[in-house]
Steps between C-alpha positions, in 0.01 A plus 500: 500500500497268794849360533564128463448294814646154571252257648749358746451615853860562605836545338620181660236311306541698176820346377445348159568133459628336182304284256150505355178326595302277271390138529164355586296435811674527834843400367790746513546721196760399247803723460561693177809685376552859599381753245756594237454876483697827505654592834297819523153600392458696179179685417306341210380705201191712551165377370370712211181655631244762404274691738136407438166531676416236763287210377125525570443421868238512769593614849338451839621687807470389862547731798645345816638636830826689472826320542391168343758310293388258229675165544335282237178414321308233314219534247247610761680583824794719601683497830660800672678590818335784688706777652726387785337518846660480841207287620585235242876554514477473125258552213149344502378307193226639274320328212350679201227345284571622147148406384294677767751764612449398863801473728551392857772453757515122547783461750607751764825343617731203481394158627812505717449859614522407870831323432649805326426408137398759241354456152724570200475325160152478348344341187159376391305300245124523457457220755788542746708762673853424627723703725834478674553571869838600636648508850833653592735777389647451151768761567614405850459120504429393143562130550258490794206634297211253475228495235167332447294463182119503532206465262127559548207424274311802364121533528429720199137563589576622851839641399668332796752226564482176695724364771876527426680183394870469584683386185864509610734664750873524560791707619705690241818325612336189352289646218469856369166680509260350246365641175172338404242472224172322422412266217137396543450355851872440549748738663868492401782660698877526453781535755878502492741372764868504580698286738611694808650434839207649693225256411514122494336363190565799272610384154586659169217510251179646363160338511153547361226330695125472445185418697156416365250709693349479748652186656718328245846372584807713435703385201835606362477623141861596431833526676856585408825653611450836324299771674178639358438874516126514435202295387157558353228293334351569158292299253529187715882513520755606760759762400818507710789747472813300573862604542727332248828495689674630811714758325253749352144632527409301186155339506276288288124465517386140504146388423391200706213254470351520852373141489836337425766760583642461149650812337315545172667824384768746604598857414848649544475843662832626357556719805858373566617730783184712538212439737153411376226717648200325652345233280540426126187434298460236229232393256495276191877480479556875538670663799483851651719593795668790678870538555711738710728660236745621767571332837438835676199603290161564656320454170470206262464417133222287348617233256302277263580187303244333274499124454827421323573870438768742617495686831396865466490801729143629533550798733735638765384611848228240490408161639259230620374389155177299472363312196136581423371362171737610225632789710754553778420756770766645729578786738710795386663758724706710266644831621408806295665839490297791640702754304628654822795273562297246701318177410153369577415132512187398313354159576324332208339171411622428150415235245663352191393262224826313429382389154401841363736704716217729606558656845263713703435659838194376685538698826717787612556648844739727686584331827457793738183624328327189367640209696670215315342228286641153564467162327501205743791260441490123441162519325413229244426562134151627424334498159332836548513670842731625778492712816697803615493675836561861602535616861369857507613548858853553356391840366628799691207741455134439582549125482183291542552195719422270207665220305394460136501161328427493127417201283572541131355259245611503138204471263 
């Protein structure tokens, strides 16, 4: 599995601050007591499951140039980075129309290309595409790195984008690189900051801001003294992973009304001293997330907790769960014995119905022969469909220069 990644740009900005965000509007979040929990993480009981056949589905496959990476999608459109090119000093942006199957490269390079910027983060809705541009060396001079956040309106008929609109910009010594999401015609982005001696104006705190597109004023949705790790939007709400205190890796997922900044629900992640991988997923009071069972582990475990129910272990060597209808889909990368004293790693897209306990394998691939199927992270809940991507250029023998994107729809 892909190992957990912190969203903070540099170690100097990654230190966890105490307290917890809440509150409404632009006011600072109210503080809450630190979680009363065991000092170390203990694995929950395993969910009782039975292997069953996958539910009835339809599947549509799209073939794109090799080396594309799926970054996000809406109901009709998906956005991908093309393979890195020296001419762009980065990866160009490609849009895929899930209705027609057409796809096109819509941006060759960063707006600030001539100034040394390159494109990095990327998301889309069916109306807008947003991307981050970065300038500087995160390893050599992390506090000097500058970022910009852009959006552009999508022309679905022409499969193109309009003129870029600068949403926000900063230096990481003031605000960490942004994570961003769309709700309708509004873009939301989160940053963290930490006071330091290198930059006047740097202060402790985390913020979520918003801008009504195309030309609305920037507004502050939420702020507090506790850093956020990630954010995504689903079913008209914002979901923010937030560190609970400064002593452990413990997090909670808060659900925020984007109009008021009020926290309407929260979920304890129960990770204590273990890192959370990527982004937890929530729907209708239930939570699915991925935890690193060992600080040095390269694989993760998928956990599930129904509304008001106990936490259960779904599967080891797995991660990136996504709610689709009554099911949860996730990646699995479990090592298997070859019978010759060695192991092979088989990549699978797995599914589970938490109510019935039925589990199944939807896709299976051996990395060096078949590529690797991946679920995009930070995707919202969908009632019936989801996308996976497989880069066939990873194959070692007779590899076509093709990227496969599949859309599965549960009947």
